[in-house]
C-alpha positions as CSV (number, residue, x, y, z in Angstrom):
1,M,123.0,-5.9,-10.2
2,T,120.4,-3.5,-11.7
3,G,120.8,-0.2,-12.3
4,A,119.2,3.0,-14.2
5,L,119.8,6.4,-15.2
6,P,118.5,9.1,-14.7
7,T,114.8,8.3,-15.7
8,P,112.6,10.9,-18.6
9,R,110.4,13.1,-16.9
10,P,107.3,12.7,-15.8
11,R,107.3,9.4,-15.0
12,A,110.0,7.3,-13.6
13,R,110.0,3.2,-13.4
14,A,111.7,1.0,-10.5
15,G,114.8,0.5,-10.3
16,A,118.2,1.3,-9.0
17,R,119.5,5.2,-9.3
18,A,123.2,5.3,-10.9
19,S,125.5,7.7,-9.7
20,G,125.9,11.4,-11.1
21,R,129.4,10.0,-12.8
22,T,127.7,7.1,-14.3
23,G,125.4,9.4,-15.8
24,R,127.7,11.6,-17.2
25,E,129.7,8.7,-18.5
26,L,127.1,6.8,-20.5
27,A,125.5,9.9,-21.7
28,A,129.0,11.1,-23.5
29,L,129.3,7.7,-24.6
30,A,126.0,6.9,-26.0
31,L,126.3,10.4,-28.1
32,A,130.0,9.8,-29.2
33,T,129.6,6.3,-30.6
34,G,126.1,6.0,-31.5
35,L,125.8,8.9,-33.9
36,V,126.0,7.2,-37.0
37,C,127.2,3.9,-37.1
38,R,124.1,2.3,-37.2
39,T,122.5,4.3,-39.9
40,A,125.3,4.0,-42.6
41,G,125.6,0.4,-42.3
42,D,121.8,-0.7,-42.9
43,A,121.1,0.8,-46.0
44,R,123.7,-1.4,-47.6
45,A,122.7,-4.6,-49.2
46,S,122.4,-6.7,-52.2
47,G,119.0,-4.6,-53.0
48,I,121.1,-1.9,-54.1
49,D,121.5,-3.4,-57.8
50,A,120.0,-1.3,-60.4
51,P,117.1,-3.0,-61.5
52,W,117.8,-1.3,-65.2
53,V,121.0,-0.9,-66.5
54,T,120.8,-0.9,-70.5
55,S,117.9,-2.4,-72.8
56,G,117.0,-5.5,-72.9
57,A,118.7,-6.0,-76.6
58,S,122.1,-5.8,-74.7
59,G,124.1,-8.0,-72.9
60,P,127.9,-9.4,-72.4
61,T,127.7,-11.1,-76.3
62,T,126.6,-8.4,-78.0
63,A,128.4,-5.9,-80.1
64,D,127.4,-2.6,-79.8
65,A,127.7,0.7,-77.6
66,A,126.1,-0.9,-74.4
67,A,129.3,-2.9,-74.7
68,V,131.2,-0.5,-72.4
69,F,129.1,-1.7,-69.5
70,W,128.8,-5.3,-70.4
71,N,131.8,-6.4,-71.7
72,P,134.7,-4.3,-73.4
73,A,135.7,-7.0,-75.6
74,A,132.3,-6.8,-77.4
75,L,133.1,-3.1,-78.5
76,A,135.6,-5.0,-81.1
77,G,132.8,-5.9,-82.9
78,V,131.6,-2.5,-83.1
79,E,132.5,-1.3,-86.8
80,R,130.9,2.2,-87.4
81,P,130.4,4.8,-84.7
82,E,127.1,4.2,-82.9
83,L,125.3,6.5,-80.1
84,L,123.1,5.0,-77.6
85,L,120.8,7.0,-75.1
86,G,118.1,5.5,-72.6
87,A,116.1,7.2,-70.2
88,G,113.6,5.2,-67.9
89,L,111.6,5.3,-64.4
90,I,111.4,2.8,-61.8
91,V,108.7,2.3,-59.7
92,G,109.1,-0.3,-56.6
93,H,106.7,-1.0,-53.9
94,A,107.8,-2.5,-50.6
95,T,106.0,-3.8,-47.4
96,Y,107.4,-4.4,-44.1
97,K,104.9,-6.3,-41.5
98,R,107.6,-6.5,-38.0
99,E,106.7,-9.2,-35.6
100,R,108.5,-8.6,-32.3
101,R,109.2,-12.4,-31.3
102,G,111.0,-11.3,-27.9
103,A,110.2,-9.9,-24.7
104,Y,110.6,-5.9,-24.2
105,Q,110.7,-3.9,-21.3
106,T,108.3,-0.5,-21.1
107,P,109.7,1.9,-23.2
108,D,109.7,4.4,-20.5
109,T,112.1,2.4,-18.4
110,L,116.2,1.6,-18.2
111,Q,116.8,-1.6,-16.7
112,F,120.5,-2.7,-17.3
113,K,120.6,-6.2,-16.7
114,L,118.4,-9.5,-16.7
115,P,116.6,-11.1,-15.7
116,L,113.9,-8.7,-16.4
117,D,111.6,-7.2,-13.7
118,P,108.3,-8.4,-14.2
119,A,106.6,-4.9,-13.0
120,N,108.6,-3.7,-16.3
121,V,107.6,-6.2,-18.6
122,A,105.4,-4.8,-21.5
123,P,103.2,-7.5,-22.8
124,G,101.5,-5.4,-25.6
125,R,104.9,-4.6,-27.4
126,T,105.3,-8.6,-28.5
127,G,103.4,-9.7,-31.7
128,P,102.9,-8.4,-35.2
129,A,103.4,-4.7,-35.5
130,E,100.8,-2.3,-38.2
131,E,102.6,-3.0,-41.6
132,V,104.3,-0.4,-43.3
133,S,104.8,0.0,-47.1
134,T,106.8,2.7,-49.5
135,T,106.3,3.3,-53.1
136,P,109.8,4.6,-54.7
137,I,109.4,6.2,-58.2
138,A,112.7,7.2,-59.4
139,P,114.3,8.3,-62.9
140,T,117.0,6.6,-64.5
141,G,119.1,7.1,-67.4
142,N,122.4,6.3,-69.7
143,A,124.5,7.2,-72.6
144,F,126.6,5.4,-74.6
145,L,129.4,6.0,-77.6
146,A,131.6,3.7,-79.6
147,I,134.0,5.1,-81.9
148,P,136.1,2.6,-84.1
149,V,139.4,3.5,-84.5
150,L,141.2,0.7,-86.3
151,P,138.3,-0.8,-88.5
152,K,137.9,-4.3,-87.6
153,R,140.4,-4.2,-85.1
154,L,140.6,-1.8,-82.5
155,T,137.0,0.3,-80.9
156,V,136.9,2.7,-77.6
157,G,133.7,3.6,-76.3
158,V,132.5,5.8,-72.9
159,G,129.4,5.6,-71.0
160,L,127.7,7.1,-68.3
161,Y,125.2,4.6,-66.4
162,V,123.7,3.7,-62.9
163,P,124.7,0.4,-61.6
164,Y,123.8,0.7,-57.8
165,A,120.8,2.7,-56.4
166,A,118.3,2.0,-53.6
167,A,115.7,4.8,-52.6
168,L,113.4,3.7,-49.4
169,S,111.3,6.0,-47.7
170,F,108.7,4.3,-44.7
171,P,106.4,6.2,-42.5
172,D,107.1,5.9,-38.5
173,G,106.8,2.3,-37.4
174,A,108.1,-0.4,-35.9
175,Q,110.8,-0.4,-38.9
176,R,112.2,2.6,-37.3
177,W,114.9,1.2,-35.4
178,Q,116.0,-0.4,-38.9
179,L,115.2,2.2,-41.4
180,Q,113.2,5.6,-41.9
181,Q,114.6,7.0,-45.3
182,A,117.6,6.2,-47.6
183,F,119.1,7.1,-51.1
184,I,122.1,5.7,-52.3
185,V,123.4,6.0,-56.1
186,S,126.4,5.1,-57.4
187,T,127.0,6.1,-60.8
188,S,129.9,5.1,-63.4
189,L,131.5,7.0,-66.1
190,T,133.5,4.5,-68.1
191,A,136.1,4.7,-70.7
192,A,136.7,1.4,-72.2
193,A,138.4,-0.4,-75.4
194,G,138.2,-3.4,-77.3
195,L,141.0,-5.1,-79.4
196,R,140.1,-7.8,-81.9
197,L,143.0,-10.1,-81.8
198,T,141.9,-13.1,-84.5
199,D,138.8,-13.2,-86.0
200,Q,137.3,-15.2,-83.3
201,L,138.7,-13.8,-79.9
202,S,138.8,-10.0,-78.7
203,L,139.9,-8.6,-75.4
204,G,139.0,-5.5,-73.7
205,A,139.1,-3.1,-70.7
206,G,137.3,-0.4,-68.8
207,L,138.4,2.2,-66.7
208,S,135.4,3.7,-64.6
209,Y,135.0,6.9,-62.3
210,V,132.6,5.8,-59.5
211,G,130.7,8.4,-58.0
212,G,127.7,8.0,-55.4
213,L,125.3,10.3,-53.4
214,A,123.9,9.0,-50.0
215,E,121.2,10.2,-47.7
216,L,119.9,8.2,-44.8
217,S,117.9,8.6,-41.3
218,K,116.4,6.1,-38.8
219,V,116.2,6.1,-35.1
220,Q,119.3,5.0,-33.2
221,D,119.0,2.6,-30.0
222,F,121.6,3.7,-27.8
223,A,121.6,0.4,-25.9
224,S,122.5,-1.5,-28.7
225,L,126.2,0.0,-28.6
226,K,129.3,-2.1,-27.5
227,E,130.5,1.3,-25.8
228,F,127.7,1.6,-23.7
229,H,128.2,-1.6,-22.2
230,D,131.9,-0.8,-21.8
231,G,131.4,2.3,-20.2
232,L,128.7,0.9,-17.3
233,D,131.6,-2.2,-16.9
234,Y,134.4,0.5,-16.4
235,L,132.4,1.9,-14.1
236,K,131.8,-1.7,-12.7
237,Q,127.8,-1.4,-13.4
238,D,127.2,-4.8,-14.5
239,N,125.0,-4.6,-17.7
240,D,123.7,-7.0,-20.8
241,F,123.5,-3.5,-23.3
242,G,126.0,-4.0,-26.5
243,P,125.6,-5.1,-29.8
244,T,124.2,-8.6,-28.5
245,T,121.7,-7.1,-26.2
246,P,118.5,-8.9,-25.7
247,S,115.3,-7.5,-26.8
248,E,114.0,-7.2,-22.8
249,L,116.7,-4.2,-22.9
250,R,116.0,-2.2,-26.3
251,E,114.1,0.3,-28.1
252,L,113.8,2.8,-24.7
253,D,112.6,5.9,-25.2
254,V,115.5,7.6,-23.2
255,L,117.7,5.7,-25.8
256,A,115.9,6.1,-29.1
257,R,117.5,9.6,-30.8
258,P,116.8,10.2,-34.4
259,I,119.6,10.4,-36.4
260,S,120.6,11.0,-40.2
261,L,123.3,11.4,-42.7
262,K,123.0,14.2,-45.3
263,Q,124.6,15.4,-48.9
264,A,127.3,12.2,-48.5
265,I,129.2,12.3,-51.6
266,S,131.7,9.6,-52.7
267,H,134.4,9.6,-55.5
268,G,136.0,6.2,-56.5
269,A,137.3,4.2,-59.2
270,S,137.2,0.3,-60.4
271,F,138.1,-1.1,-63.9
272,H,136.6,-4.5,-65.6
273,L,138.0,-6.9,-67.9
274,G,136.3,-8.9,-70.7
275,L,136.8,-11.5,-73.6
276,A,135.0,-12.3,-76.2
277,F,135.3,-15.4,-78.3
278,R,133.0,-16.1,-81.3
279,P,133.9,-19.2,-83.2
280,N,131.7,-19.2,-86.0
281,K,128.9,-16.4,-87.3
282,D,126.0,-18.1,-85.3
283,L,127.4,-18.7,-81.8
284,R,129.2,-16.1,-79.4
285,F,130.8,-16.2,-76.1
286,G,131.6,-13.5,-73.3
287,L,133.2,-13.5,-70.3
288,T,133.7,-10.3,-67.9
289,Y,135.4,-9.4,-64.6
290,Q,134.4,-6.2,-62.4
291,H,136.4,-5.2,-59.5
292,S,135.4,-3.9,-56.6
293,A,135.3,-0.2,-55.7
294,A,136.0,1.4,-52.2
295,M,133.1,3.9,-51.7
296,R,133.9,6.8,-49.0
297,Y,130.9,8.8,-48.6
298,K,131.7,12.0,-47.0
299,G,128.9,14.5,-45.9
300,K,127.0,15.7,-42.5
301,F,125.3,13.9,-39.8
302,A,122.5,15.3,-37.5
303,I,121.1,14.0,-34.3
304,D,118.3,15.2,-32.4
305,M,119.2,15.5,-28.7
306,N,116.1,17.2,-27.7
307,H,115.3,15.5,-24.8
308,P,115.4,16.3,-20.8
309,F,117.7,13.4,-20.4
310,F,120.2,14.9,-22.8
311,T,119.8,19.0,-22.6
312,Q,118.5,19.4,-19.0
313,D,118.7,16.2,-16.2
314,L,122.4,16.2,-16.4
315,A,123.1,19.7,-16.2
316,E,124.2,20.2,-12.7
317,Q,126.5,17.7,-12.9
318,G,128.5,19.5,-15.7
319,L,127.2,17.9,-19.1
320,R,124.4,19.2,-21.1
321,Y,123.9,18.8,-25.1
322,K,122.7,21.0,-27.3
323,P,119.0,20.0,-28.9
324,L,121.0,19.4,-32.3
325,V,124.3,18.1,-32.5
326,E,125.9,18.3,-36.2
327,G,129.3,17.6,-37.6
328,D,131.2,15.9,-40.5
329,A,130.7,12.0,-41.0
330,E,132.3,9.8,-43.5
331,L,130.4,6.3,-44.6
332,S,132.8,3.7,-46.3
333,F,132.0,0.3,-47.6
334,T,133.2,-1.4,-51.1
335,L,131.1,-2.1,-53.8
336,P,131.4,-6.2,-54.4
337,K,133.3,-7.8,-57.6
338,R,131.7,-9.7,-60.1
339,L,132.3,-12.3,-62.5
340,T,129.8,-12.3,-65.5
341,A,129.5,-15.2,-68.4
342,G,127.3,-14.9,-71.4
343,V,126.5,-16.9,-74.6
344,G,124.6,-16.2,-77.3
345,Y,123.4,-18.1,-80.5
346,R,121.5,-17.6,-83.7
347,V,118.9,-20.0,-84.2
348,N,117.9,-18.6,-87.8
349,D,117.7,-16.0,-90.0
350,K,114.9,-14.6,-87.1
351,L,115.3,-16.0,-83.7
352,S,118.4,-15.6,-81.7
353,V,118.7,-16.6,-77.7
354,D,120.7,-15.1,-75.4
355,G,121.7,-16.1,-71.8
356,L,124.0,-14.9,-68.7
357,L,125.1,-16.1,-65.4
358,S,127.1,-13.8,-63.1
359,Y,128.6,-14.6,-59.8
360,V,128.7,-11.5,-57.1
361,L,130.8,-11.5,-54.3
362,Y,129.0,-10.0,-51.6
363,S,130.7,-12.4,-48.9
364,D,134.4,-9.8,-49.6
365,I,131.8,-6.9,-47.6
366,E,132.6,-7.6,-44.0
367,A,132.1,-4.3,-42.6
368,F,130.5,-0.7,-42.7
369,V,132.9,1.7,-41.2
370,V,131.4,4.9,-40.2
371,T,133.9,8.0,-38.7
372,A,131.8,11.1,-36.8
373,S,133.5,14.1,-36.1
374,S,132.5,17.6,-34.4
375,P,133.4,19.5,-31.4
376,D,130.4,19.0,-29.6
377,L,131.4,15.1,-29.7
378,A,134.3,16.1,-27.3
379,Q,134.3,15.6,-23.5
380,P,137.9,16.1,-22.5
381,K,137.2,15.2,-18.8
382,L,136.2,11.9,-20.0
383,G,138.8,11.5,-22.3
384,I,136.7,11.8,-25.2
385,T,137.9,13.0,-28.7
386,D,135.8,15.0,-31.1
387,R,136.0,11.9,-33.7
388,V,134.9,8.4,-33.4
389,A,134.8,5.6,-35.9
390,V,132.5,2.6,-35.8
391,T,132.4,-0.7,-37.4
392,L,129.1,-2.8,-38.4
393,P,129.7,-6.3,-39.6
394,R,127.5,-8.2,-41.9
395,R,127.2,-11.7,-42.8
396,W,126.3,-11.9,-46.7
397,N,126.2,-14.5,-49.2
398,D,127.6,-14.2,-52.3
399,T,124.9,-14.2,-54.6
400,V,124.3,-15.7,-58.5
401,W,122.1,-13.7,-61.4
402,A,120.9,-16.3,-64.2
403,E,119.2,-14.7,-67.0
404,V,117.9,-16.1,-70.6
405,G,116.4,-14.0,-73.3
406,A,115.4,-14.3,-77.1
407,K,115.5,-11.9,-79.6
408,Y,112.7,-12.2,-82.8
409,Q,112.3,-10.7,-86.3
410,L,108.8,-10.1,-86.2
411,S,108.9,-8.0,-89.5
412,E,111.6,-6.4,-91.5
413,A,111.2,-2.9,-89.1
414,L,110.5,-4.7,-86.0
415,I,112.5,-7.3,-83.6
416,G,110.4,-8.7,-80.8
417,T,112.7,-9.1,-76.9
418,A,111.8,-11.3,-73.9
419,S,113.9,-12.8,-71.3
420,V,113.0,-14.4,-67.8
421,G,115.7,-14.7,-65.3
422,Y,116.6,-15.2,-61.1
423,Q,118.5,-13.9,-58.4
424,S,119.7,-15.6,-55.3
425,P,119.5,-13.4,-52.1
426,A,122.2,-12.2,-50.5
427,S,120.9,-11.4,-46.5
428,P,120.7,-14.2,-44.5
429,D,117.6,-14.4,-41.9
430,E,119.8,-13.4,-39.0
431,T,120.9,-10.0,-40.5
432,I,118.2,-8.9,-43.1
433,D,116.0,-5.9,-42.2
434,V,113.9,-3.3,-44.1
435,A,116.5,-1.4,-45.6
436,S,117.3,-4.7,-47.6
437,P,114.0,-6.3,-48.4
438,D,115.9,-9.2,-49.8
439,N,114.7,-12.8,-50.9
440,H,115.2,-15.3,-54.0
441,R,114.3,-12.7,-56.8
442,L,112.3,-13.4,-60.2
443,I,112.7,-11.4,-63.0
444,G,110.7,-11.3,-66.6
445,D,111.3,-8.2,-69.3
446,V,109.6,-7.9,-72.6
447,G,110.3,-5.2,-75.2
448,G,110.9,-4.4,-78.8
449,I,113.3,-2.7,-81.1
450,F,111.8,-0.5,-84.0
451,K,114.0,-0.1,-86.9
452,V,113.3,3.9,-88.2
453,S,115.9,3.8,-90.7
454,D,119.5,2.5,-91.9
455,S,121.1,4.8,-89.0
456,V,118.4,4.9,-86.1
457,S,116.6,2.7,-84.4
458,L,114.2,2.8,-81.4
459,S,114.1,0.2,-78.7
460,G,111.7,-0.2,-75.4
461,D,111.6,-2.6,-72.6
462,V,108.9,-3.5,-69.7
463,R,111.2,-5.0,-66.9
464,V,109.5,-6.6,-63.4
465,Q,111.5,-8.1,-60.8
466,G,110.1,-8.9,-57.5
467,I,111.5,-11.0,-54.2
468,L,109.6,-13.9,-52.9
469,P,107.4,-13.0,-50.0
470,R,109.9,-13.8,-47.3
471,T,108.7,-14.5,-43.7
472,V,111.8,-14.3,-41.0
473,T,111.9,-15.4,-37.3
474,K,115.4,-16.2,-36.7
475,S,116.6,-12.7,-36.9
476,D,119.5,-11.8,-34.5
477,Y,118.0,-10.1,-31.3
478,D,114.8,-10.1,-32.9
479,L,115.7,-7.0,-35.1
480,G,114.1,-8.1,-38.4
481,N,111.8,-10.6,-37.9
482,G,108.5,-10.3,-40.0
483,E,107.5,-10.3,-43.2
484,Y,109.0,-8.7,-46.4
485,T,107.5,-8.1,-49.9
486,L,109.2,-6.0,-52.5
487,V,108.6,-5.7,-56.4
488,L,110.3,-3.3,-58.9
489,T,109.1,-1.9,-62.6
490,T,111.0,-0.1,-64.9
491,V,109.7,1.1,-68.1
492,G,112.6,2.3,-70.4
493,G,113.3,3.4,-74.0
494,H,116.6,3.9,-76.0
495,L,117.5,5.6,-78.8
496,K,120.2,4.4,-81.5
497,V,121.9,6.0,-84.1
498,V,124.8,4.3,-86.0
499,F,126.7,7.0,-88.2
């Protein structure tokens, strides 16, 4: 059976006309459940790892103030008070060329059920779309302080840094159903301590306050909501809407509503544990466990309902929405756990090498949960309250990060540093989208350390990472098919002062 809601003006397409009660029910369900349920989830992915946290001179086996982040056990090797201040600039470039591989109906039609009426097929919508790109630029920085409390036994430290960040802003294009703009940042304020148990073995722990800010916007397709399907089904209107709806019923003008999440602030906590083992003066091992952190971003949502279908067409039936509906929203997800192992070896007086292997449990993140509340959502006659909660499942993979680097004494005052690395992707083809342009990632870093005096040194790094170009053809429901690229370049410097 085929049905249709009151169609957008001024042009109507073929299809059976639904009852007035159906129109009221569906409009209310679409508004109440579709506000931000997809916006928030699409922006959280493996690409949120910040490309730069500390300098290339630091790592899980290095005894400096940045061990507050890398491995608190290594703090035990800091024997004099030390201050480390860093600042940098991150420049990215991402492109996406969507390829619609499915069939779509004309955007000003609304057909409930397949097969699609041939009169409603839009052949021109299948195939490659115009490429969109973005070049985000963002400052970053960090600060670390380490103070020995018991000489050669106990050192405490504090650090402020940004371990997770994502900033994307695309022009209007075929990707707008996935993302238009996203800014998510997570900042950690960490207190840590390292205790030397023996000359070879140290243990450490850190406790972090994790704060965050999120702002997101996209065009929400109401046809992809389960509640849309359930509402029609309850009214005995057979339909193929919902999260698994095929492409033929998606991306219709009447159900395309711009939505945004603004000024969302999160407060959370986490901890990490570390172990450092130095069997001799030349060889070092490190092991760190970073626990997850539950993030709850609380902010405001807004949805543009300024369309005759929502503001006029149902007025005679007693249902009219404001052109702009606003209220409170909460986005919930969990930052992943990770386990990092490091090894360092001093080859000779001039050369040392370091390596790390990190396993990140992105598979622990099963879903994003969004709740929205507003008096304008309530529809008492339909039994709809002013508060809704929606869950968006994800199917991510655990990831591996491997990196190896070297430090070489070029002169008495100058040390050169370099590293290369690899990160595996978290997003499978089925759920990738432009909010997470993810793939196998290659990393390169070059830098140097200049010793100004016995107490002061300066370091600088240029770090580049980019995904291998990725072509996706198996995205669920044709949502993310197409070509993805991403390159991130970071230029940063640190000032180190030993007291």
